[in-house]
C-alpha positions in Angstrom: -51.9 38.2 -68.8 -50.9 37.3 -72.4 -53.2 36.2 -75.3 -53.7 32.7 -75.8 -52.0 31.8 -72.2 -54.1 30.4 -68.9 -52.7 31.6 -65.6 -53.3 30.5 -62.4 -53.5 32.9 -60.1 -53.2 31.6 -55.9 -55.3 32.6 -53.0 -55.6 32.3 -49.4 -52.8 29.9 -47.6 -53.0 28.9 -44.2 -50.8 26.7 -42.1 -52.1 22.7 -42.1 -49.8 20.4 -40.5 -46.2 20.8 -40.9 -47.0 22.6 -44.2 -49.7 24.7 -45.9 -52.9 25.0 -48.0 -53.6 27.4 -50.6 -56.7 28.2 -52.8 -56.6 29.1 -56.6 -58.9 29.7 -59.2 -56.8 29.2 -63.1 -58.0 31.6 -66.1 -58.5 30.3 -69.6 -56.9 32.0 -72.5 -59.5 34.3 -72.6 -59.3 35.4 -69.1 -62.2 33.3 -68.0 -62.4 30.9 -65.2 -61.9 27.5 -65.9 -60.6 25.8 -62.8 -60.9 26.7 -59.3 -59.0 24.3 -56.6 -57.3 23.5 -53.3 -53.2 22.7 -52.9 -52.2 21.0 -50.3 -48.0 21.0 -49.6 -46.5 17.5 -49.6 -46.3 18.2 -45.6 -49.3 19.5 -45.1 -51.0 15.7 -43.8 -48.0 15.0 -41.2 -48.3 16.5 -38.0 -51.9 17.2 -38.1 -53.6 17.4 -34.4 -55.5 14.7 -33.3 -58.8 16.3 -32.3 -61.6 14.2 -30.2 -64.0 17.5 -30.5 -65.6 19.0 -32.8 -64.5 19.1 -36.3 -61.5 21.7 -37.2 -62.7 23.3 -40.6 -59.9 26.0 -42.6 -61.5 28.5 -45.3 -60.0 29.7 -47.9 -60.6 33.0 -49.6 -60.7 32.3 -54.0 -58.3 35.2 -54.9 -60.1 38.2 -56.6 -59.7 36.7 -60.1 -62.3 34.2 -59.1 -65.0 37.0 -58.8 -67.3 35.9 -61.8 -68.2 32.6 -60.4 -70.2 31.2 -57.9 -67.5 30.8 -55.9 -65.8 33.0 -53.0 -64.0 30.4 -50.8 -63.2 26.9 -50.1 -63.7 25.2 -47.1 -61.3 22.3 -46.1 -61.7 19.7 -42.9 
């Protein structure tokens, strides 16, 4: 990472609906994690299966750059 530049690292990606969902971590200018999150592509919420049974949960591992946080994954259900 270049000095004085933030950088975002993509984590695990999974298919959801007609799109994808993925985790990420953003590092500040000193290389420290400043944000973690999950991104849904626009089509990820289209074509979802209708379920009447148990909830479906997707677990997404965070990238290794998030190791200094208290988190190692994000769950979407």
